[in-house]
Gaussian input, Z-matrix of N, CA and C with variables (Angstrom, degrees):
# hf/3-21g

backbone

0 1
 N
 C     1     B1
 C     2     B2     1     A1
 N     3     B3     2     A2     1     D1
 C     4     B4     3     A3     2     D2
 C     5     B5     4     A4     3     D3
 N     6     B6     5     A5     4     D4
 C     7     B7     6     A6     5     D5
 C     8     B8     7     A7     6     D6
 N     9     B9     8     A8     7     D7
 C    10    B10     9     A9     8     D8
 C    11    B11    10    A10     9     D9
 N    12    B12    11    A11    10    D10
 C    13    B13    12    A12    11    D11
 C    14    B14    13    A13    12    D12
 N    15    B15    14    A14    13    D13
 C    16    B16    15    A15    14    D14
 C    17    B17    16    A16    15    D15
 N    18    B18    17    A17    16    D16
 C    19    B19    18    A18    17    D17
 C    20    B20    19    A19    18    D18
 N    21    B21    20    A20    19    D19
 C    22    B22    21    A21    20    D20
 C    23    B23    22    A22    21    D21
 N    24    B24    23    A23    22    D22
 C    25    B25    24    A24    23    D23
 C    26    B26    25    A25    24    D24
 N    27    B27    26    A26    25    D25
 C    28    B28    27    A27    26    D26
 C    29    B29    28    A28    27    D27
 N    30    B30    29    A29    28    D28
 C    31    B31    30    A30    29    D29
 C    32    B32    31    A31    30    D30
 N    33    B33    32    A32    31    D31
 C    34    B34    33    A33    32    D32
 C    35    B35    34    A34    33    D33
 N    36    B36    35    A35    34    D34
 C    37    B37    36    A36    35    D35
 C    38    B38    37    A37    36    D36
 N    39    B39    38    A38    37    D37
 C    40    B40    39    A39    38    D38
 C    41    B41    40    A40    39    D39
 N    42    B42    41    A41    40    D40
 C    43    B43    42    A42    41    D41
 C    44    B44    43    A43    42    D42
 N    45    B45    44    A44    43    D43
 C    46    B46    45    A45    44    D44
 C    47    B47    46    A46    45    D45
 N    48    B48    47    A47    46    D46
 C    49    B49    48    A48    47    D47
 C    50    B50    49    A49    48    D48
 N    51    B51    50    A50    49    D49
 C    52    B52    51    A51    50    D50
 C    53    B53    52    A52    51    D51
 N    54    B54    53    A53    52    D52
 C    55    B55    54    A54    53    D53
 C    56    B56    55    A55    54    D54
 N    57    B57    56    A56    55    D55
 C    58    B58    57    A57    56    D56
 C    59    B59    58    A58    57    D57
 N    60    B60    59    A59    58    D58
 C    61    B61    60    A60    59    D59
 C    62    B62    61    A61    60    D60
 N    63    B63    62    A62    61    D61
 C    64    B64    63    A63    62    D62
 C    65    B65    64    A64    63    D63
 N    66    B66    65    A65    64    D64
 C    67    B67    66    A66    65    D65
 C    68    B68    67    A67    66    D66
 N    69    B69    68    A68    67    D67
 C    70    B70    69    A69    68    D68
 C    71    B71    70    A70    69    D69
 N    72    B72    71    A71    70    D70
 C    73    B73    72    A72    71    D71
 C    74    B74    73    A73    72    D72
 N    75    B75    74    A74    73    D73
 C    76    B76    75    A75    74    D74
 C    77    B77    76    A76    75    D75
 N    78    B78    77    A77    76    D76
 C    79    B79    78    A78    77    D77
 C    80    B80    79    A79    78    D78
 N    81    B81    80    A80    79    D79
 C    82    B82    81    A81    80    D80
 C    83    B83    82    A82    81    D81
 N    84    B84    83    A83    82    D82
 C    85    B85    84    A84    83    D83
 C    86    B86    85    A85    84    D84
 N    87    B87    86    A86    85    D85
 C    88    B88    87    A87    86    D86
 C    89    B89    88    A88    87    D87
 N    90    B90    89    A89    88    D88
 C    91    B91    90    A90    89    D89
 C    92    B92    91    A91    90    D90
 N    93    B93    92    A92    91    D91
 C    94    B94    93    A93    92    D92
 C    95    B95    94    A94    93    D93
 N    96    B96    95    A95    94    D94
 C    97    B97    96    A96    95    D95
 C    98    B98    97    A97    96    D96
 N    99    B99    98    A98    97    D97
 C   100   B100    99    A99    98    D98
 C   101   B101   100   A100    99    D99
 N   102   B102   101   A101   100   D100
 C   103   B103   102   A102   101   D101
 C   104   B104   103   A103   102   D102
 N   105   B105   104   A104   103   D103
 C   106   B106   105   A105   104   D104
 C   107   B107   106   A106   105   D105
 N   108   B108   107   A107   106   D106
 C   109   B109   108   A108   107   D107
 C   110   B110   109   A109   108   D108
 N   111   B111   110   A110   109   D109
 C   112   B112   111   A111   110   D110
 C   113   B113   112   A112   111   D111
 N   114   B114   113   A113   112   D112
 C   115   B115   114   A114   113   D113
 C   116   B116   115   A115   114   D114
 N   117   B117   116   A116   115   D115
 C   118   B118   117   A117   116   D116
 C   119   B119   118   A118   117   D117
 N   120   B120   119   A119   118   D118
 C   121   B121   120   A120   119   D119
 C   122   B122   121   A121   120   D120
 N   123   B123   122   A122   121   D121
 C   124   B124   123   A123   122   D122
 C   125   B125   124   A124   123   D123
 N   126   B126   125   A125   124   D124
 C   127   B127   126   A126   125   D125
 C   128   B128   127   A127   126   D126
 N   129   B129   128   A128   127   D127
 C   130   B130   129   A129   128   D128
 C   131   B131   130   A130   129   D129
 N   132   B132   131   A131   130   D130
 C   133   B133   132   A132   131   D131
 C   134   B134   133   A133   132   D132
 N   135   B135   134   A134   133   D133
 C   136   B136   135   A135   134   D134
 C   137   B137   136   A136   135   D135
 N   138   B138   137   A137   136   D136
 C   139   B139   138   A138   137   D137
 C   140   B140   139   A139   138   D138
 N   141   B141   140   A140   139   D139
 C   142   B142   141   A141   140   D140
 C   143   B143   142   A142   141   D141
 N   144   B144   143   A143   142   D142
 C   145   B145   144   A144   143   D143
 C   146   B146   145   A145   144   D144
 N   147   B147   146   A146   145   D145
 C   148   B148   147   A147   146   D146
 C   149   B149   148   A148   147   D147
 N   150   B150   149   A149   148   D148
 C   151   B151   150   A150   149   D149
 C   152   B152   151   A151   150   D150
 N   153   B153   152   A152   151   D151
 C   154   B154   153   A153   152   D152
 C   155   B155   154   A154   153   D153
 N   156   B156   155   A155   154   D154
 C   157   B157   156   A156   155   D155
 C   158   B158   157   A157   156   D156
 N   159   B159   158   A158   157   D157
 C   160   B160   159   A159   158   D158
 C   161   B161   160   A160   159   D159
 N   162   B162   161   A161   160   D160
 C   163   B163   162   A162   161   D161
 C   164   B164   163   A163   162   D162
 N   165   B165   164   A164   163   D163
 C   166   B166   165   A165   164   D164
 C   167   B167   166   A166   165   D165
 N   168   B168   167   A167   166   D166
 C   169   B169   168   A168   167   D167
 C   170   B170   169   A169   168   D168
 N   171   B171   170   A170   169   D169
 C   172   B172   171   A171   170   D170
 C   173   B173   172   A172   171   D171
 N   174   B174   173   A173   172   D172
 C   175   B175   174   A174   173   D173
 C   176   B176   175   A175   174   D174
 N   177   B177   176   A176   175   D175
 C   178   B178   177   A177   176   D176
 C   179   B179   178   A178   177   D177
 N   180   B180   179   A179   178   D178
 C   181   B181   180   A180   179   D179
 C   182   B182   181   A181   180   D180
 N   183   B183   182   A182   181   D181
 C   184   B184   183   A183   182   D182
 C   185   B185   184   A184   183   D183
 N   186   B186   185   A185   184   D184
 C   187   B187   186   A186   185   D185
 C   188   B188   187   A187   186   D186
 N   189   B189   188   A188   187   D187
 C   190   B190   189   A189   188   D188
 C   191   B191   190   A190   189   D189
 N   192   B192   191   A191   190   D190
 C   193   B193   192   A192   191   D191
 C   194   B194   193   A193   192   D192
 N   195   B195   194   A194   193   D193
 C   196   B196   195   A195   194   D194
 C   197   B197   196   A196   195   D195
 N   198   B198   197   A197   196   D196
 C   199   B199   198   A198   197   D197
 C   200   B200   199   A199   198   D198
 N   201   B201   200   A200   199   D199
 C   202   B202   201   A201   200   D200
 C   203   B203   202   A202   201   D201

   B1=1.4432
   B2=1.5255
   B3=1.3231
   B4=1.4609
   B5=1.5205
   B6=1.3143
   B7=1.4582
   B8=1.5237
   B9=1.3194
   B10=1.4571
   B11=1.5287
   B12=1.3170
   B13=1.4652
   B14=1.5266
   B15=1.3172
   B16=1.4585
   B17=1.5242
   B18=1.3179
   B19=1.4648
   B20=1.5253
   B21=1.3052
   B22=1.4648
   B23=1.5254
   B24=1.3201
   B25=1.4694
   B26=1.5210
   B27=1.3139
   B28=1.4553
   B29=1.5290
   B30=1.3316
   B31=1.4511
   B32=1.5246
   B33=1.3158
   B34=1.4576
   B35=1.5177
   B36=1.3070
   B37=1.4581
   B38=1.5159
   B39=1.2999
   B40=1.4639
   B41=1.5244
   B42=1.3194
   B43=1.4588
   B44=1.5287
   B45=1.3145
   B46=1.4618
   B47=1.5263
   B48=1.3121
   B49=1.4635
   B50=1.5196
   B51=1.3179
   B52=1.4551
   B53=1.5211
   B54=1.3112
   B55=1.4675
   B56=1.5282
   B57=1.3328
   B58=1.4642
   B59=1.5306
   B60=1.3348
   B61=1.4504
   B62=1.5123
   B63=1.3282
   B64=1.4584
   B65=1.5295
   B66=1.3226
   B67=1.4583
   B68=1.5224
   B69=1.3427
   B70=1.4565
   B71=1.5261
   B72=1.3308
   B73=1.4579
   B74=1.5207
   B75=1.3315
   B76=1.4620
   B77=1.5200
   B78=1.3473
   B79=1.4582
   B80=1.5185
   B81=1.3343
   B82=1.4700
   B83=1.5159
   B84=1.3325
   B85=1.4626
   B86=1.5205
   B87=1.3267
   B88=1.4538
   B89=1.5151
   B90=1.3242
   B91=1.4588
   B92=1.5294
   B93=1.3090
   B94=1.4620
   B95=1.5173
   B96=1.3341
   B97=1.4599
   B98=1.5209
   B99=1.3173
   B100=1.4656
   B101=1.5197
   B102=1.3253
   B103=1.4580
   B104=1.5232
   B105=1.3118
   B106=1.4641
   B107=1.5247
   B108=1.3247
   B109=1.4571
   B110=1.5161
   B111=1.3277
   B112=1.4606
   B113=1.5213
   B114=1.3212
   B115=1.4585
   B116=1.5275
   B117=1.3260
   B118=1.4586
   B119=1.5223
   B120=1.3434
   B121=1.4641
   B122=1.5269
   B123=1.3205
   B124=1.4585
   B125=1.5235
   B126=1.3417
   B127=1.4622
   B128=1.5165
   B129=1.3422
   B130=1.4592
   B131=1.5262
   B132=1.3381
   B133=1.4645
   B134=1.5192
   B135=1.2929
   B136=1.4556
   B137=1.5111
   B138=1.3115
   B139=1.4580
   B140=1.5212
   B141=1.3220
   B142=1.4539
   B143=1.5175
   B144=1.3388
   B145=1.4555
   B146=1.5253
   B147=1.3289
   B148=1.4646
   B149=1.5242
   B150=1.3435
   B151=1.4634
   B152=1.5217
   B153=1.3437
   B154=1.4665
   B155=1.5328
   B156=1.3231
   B157=1.4633
   B158=1.5171
   B159=1.3195
   B160=1.4712
   B161=1.5245
   B162=1.3238
   B163=1.4567
   B164=1.5119
   B165=1.3326
   B166=1.4599
   B167=1.5175
   B168=1.3231
   B169=1.4485
   B170=1.5102
   B171=1.3329
   B172=1.4595
   B173=1.5244
   B174=1.3246
   B175=1.4644
   B176=1.5183
   B177=1.3233
   B178=1.4560
   B179=1.5296
   B180=1.3191
   B181=1.4613
   B182=1.5311
   B183=1.3289
   B184=1.4652
   B185=1.5241
   B186=1.3187
   B187=1.4683
   B188=1.5210
   B189=1.3292
   B190=1.4591
   B191=1.5293
   B192=1.3224
   B193=1.4568
   B194=1.5184
   B195=1.3169
   B196=1.4637
   B197=1.5221
   B198=1.3215
   B199=1.4564
   B200=1.5184
   B201=1.3221
   B202=1.4740
   B203=1.5062
   A1=110.95
   A2=117.31
   A3=120.54
   A4=111.62
   A5=115.61
   A6=119.46
   A7=110.04
   A8=118.06
   A9=121.70
   A10=111.19
   A11=117.19
   A12=120.36
   A13=111.09
   A14=116.17
   A15=119.90
   A16=110.93
   A17=117.25
   A18=120.56
   A19=111.47
   A20=116.84
   A21=120.78
   A22=110.61
   A23=117.06
   A24=120.60
   A25=111.85
   A26=118.25
   A27=121.06
   A28=112.12
   A29=117.07
   A30=120.91
   A31=114.32
   A32=117.77
   A33=119.09
   A34=109.14
   A35=115.50
   A36=121.70
   A37=108.29
   A38=115.84
   A39=120.28
   A40=109.08
   A41=116.10
   A42=120.75
   A43=109.56
   A44=114.79
   A45=120.06
   A46=109.76
   A47=115.73
   A48=120.30
   A49=108.29
   A50=115.48
   A51=121.55
   A52=109.37
   A53=115.27
   A54=122.65
   A55=108.41
   A56=118.34
   A57=119.18
   A58=111.01
   A59=115.49
   A60=121.78
   A61=114.04
   A62=116.92
   A63=120.81
   A64=109.91
   A65=116.59
   A66=121.30
   A67=109.56
   A68=116.82
   A69=121.75
   A70=111.18
   A71=114.66
   A72=123.65
   A73=108.57
   A74=116.69
   A75=121.94
   A76=108.21
   A77=116.04
   A78=121.82
   A79=109.21
   A80=116.40
   A81=121.75
   A82=109.07
   A83=115.27
   A84=122.47
   A85=112.83
   A86=116.15
   A87=120.97
   A88=115.20
   A89=118.53
   A90=121.77
   A91=110.11
   A92=116.16
   A93=120.64
   A94=108.05
   A95=116.57
   A96=120.97
   A97=112.04
   A98=117.68
   A99=122.39
   A100=108.46
   A101=115.76
   A102=119.88
   A103=110.70
   A104=115.12
   A105=124.39
   A106=114.51
   A107=116.74
   A108=119.90
   A109=111.02
   A110=116.15
   A111=122.38
   A112=109.28
   A113=116.35
   A114=121.52
   A115=108.67
   A116=115.24
   A117=120.60
   A118=109.83
   A119=116.99
   A120=121.48
   A121=109.27
   A122=115.89
   A123=121.80
   A124=107.78
   A125=115.81
   A126=121.79
   A127=109.62
   A128=116.00
   A129=120.76
   A130=111.72
   A131=117.44
   A132=121.62
   A133=112.74
   A134=117.77
   A135=121.99
   A136=110.91
   A137=114.76
   A138=121.15
   A139=107.90
   A140=116.48
   A141=121.26
   A142=107.62
   A143=115.62
   A144=121.69
   A145=109.41
   A146=115.70
   A147=121.24
   A148=107.58
   A149=115.20
   A150=121.56
   A151=109.15
   A152=118.07
   A153=120.71
   A154=113.90
   A155=118.14
   A156=120.29
   A157=114.45
   A158=117.37
   A159=119.61
   A160=113.51
   A161=118.78
   A162=120.26
   A163=111.97
   A164=116.55
   A165=121.46
   A166=110.29
   A167=115.76
   A168=120.27
   A169=111.59
   A170=114.85
   A171=121.21
   A172=109.26
   A173=115.43
   A174=122.35
   A175=108.13
   A176=116.58
   A177=121.67
   A178=108.17
   A179=117.34
   A180=120.88
   A181=112.76
   A182=117.58
   A183=119.89
   A184=111.64
   A185=118.46
   A186=121.37
   A187=112.62
   A188=117.24
   A189=120.85
   A190=110.93
   A191=115.22
   A192=121.25
   A193=107.97
   A194=116.30
   A195=121.53
   A196=109.64
   A197=115.78
   A198=121.05
   A199=107.04
   A200=115.20
   A201=120.56
   A202=109.82
   D1=-38.05
   D2=179.66
   D3=-64.60
   D4=-31.37
   D5=178.41
   D6=-64.66
   D7=-39.70
   D8=178.76
   D9=-64.68
   D10=-42.16
   D11=177.56
   D12=-63.94
   D13=-38.63
   D14=177.90
   D15=-64.13
   D16=-46.03
   D17=179.01
   D18=-62.56
   D19=-39.58
   D20=178.10
   D21=-63.96
   D22=-38.33
   D23=-179.19
   D24=-65.43
   D25=-24.28
   D26=179.05
   D27=-69.28
   D28=-25.38
   D29=-174.55
   D30=-106.86
   D31=0.14
   D32=177.96
   D33=-85.30
   D34=138.97
   D35=-178.85
   D36=-116.85
   D37=130.51
   D38=177.94
   D39=-71.10
   D40=144.33
   D41=178.48
   D42=-67.92
   D43=136.45
   D44=179.11
   D45=-72.42
   D46=146.85
   D47=176.11
   D48=-115.38
   D49=141.71
   D50=-178.60
   D51=-124.97
   D52=144.42
   D53=-179.77
   D54=-89.66
   D55=137.51
   D56=176.03
   D57=-54.85
   D58=135.23
   D59=-177.31
   D60=95.54
   D61=-11.70
   D62=-179.88
   D63=-70.76
   D64=141.68
   D65=178.65
   D66=-88.54
   D67=137.41
   D68=-176.10
   D69=-139.37
   D70=160.22
   D71=170.53
   D72=-117.06
   D73=149.78
   D74=176.00
   D75=-98.82
   D76=119.52
   D77=-177.49
   D78=-123.30
   D79=124.37
   D80=175.53
   D81=-129.73
   D82=128.59
   D83=178.54
   D84=52.30
   D85=36.47
   D86=176.22
   D87=84.59
   D88=1.08
   D89=179.67
   D90=-112.67
   D91=137.26
   D92=176.37
   D93=-81.70
   D94=116.03
   D95=-178.43
   D96=-92.89
   D97=-37.80
   D98=179.21
   D99=-139.65
   D100=148.54
   D101=-178.53
   D102=-129.22
   D103=162.12
   D104=173.40
   D105=58.54
   D106=39.09
   D107=174.92
   D108=-81.72
   D109=154.97
   D110=176.45
   D111=-115.35
   D112=127.45
   D113=179.03
   D114=-71.28
   D115=127.66
   D116=176.62
   D117=-96.94
   D118=-46.48
   D119=-179.29
   D120=-160.95
   D121=161.76
   D122=174.60
   D123=-123.21
   D124=126.51
   D125=-178.40
   D126=-127.31
   D127=-174.70
   D128=176.10
   D129=-66.70
   D130=-27.39
   D131=-179.81
   D132=-78.88
   D133=-17.66
   D134=-178.52
   D135=142.79
   D136=-158.42
   D137=-178.85
   D138=-106.14
   D139=128.39
   D140=177.02
   D141=-86.78
   D142=117.63
   D143=-175.24
   D144=-121.63
   D145=138.17
   D146=173.80
   D147=-100.97
   D148=120.80
   D149=-179.54
   D150=-100.00
   D151=143.76
   D152=-176.76
   D153=-57.93
   D154=-38.68
   D155=-176.38
   D156=-115.53
   D157=-7.48
   D158=-173.21
   D159=-116.57
   D160=11.07
   D161=179.89
   D162=77.28
   D163=-148.78
   D164=-179.64
   D165=-115.79
   D166=158.30
   D167=177.36
   D168=-173.53
   D169=158.96
   D170=176.80
   D171=-85.23
   D172=135.35
   D173=179.90
   D174=-131.56
   D175=142.78
   D176=175.34
   D177=-64.74
   D178=134.43
   D179=-175.87
   D180=-63.30
   D181=-24.18
   D182=179.84
   D183=-73.73
   D184=-12.14
   D185=179.86
   D186=-98.41
   D187=2.20
   D188=-178.18
   D189=-106.42
   D190=145.04
   D191=171.90
   D192=-125.56
   D193=138.66
   D194=-179.80
   D195=-76.98
   D196=141.80
   D197=174.08
   D198=-91.18
   D199=122.89
   D200=-176.81
   D201=-95.48

């Protein structure tokens, strides 16, 4: 049983955390859908992002990439 838990732990990914004000892109299935968003807050529902042309919305943190 411990072997199964160990194997499962190899494939779990921790949720990314973003700092308010950080710039992000929305990426799904390898395609950039939205760019230059600003993180407003991170909650249990996801990350609240303000997009330049699309307003604000909650996005799953696994679909966001930080702009460096």
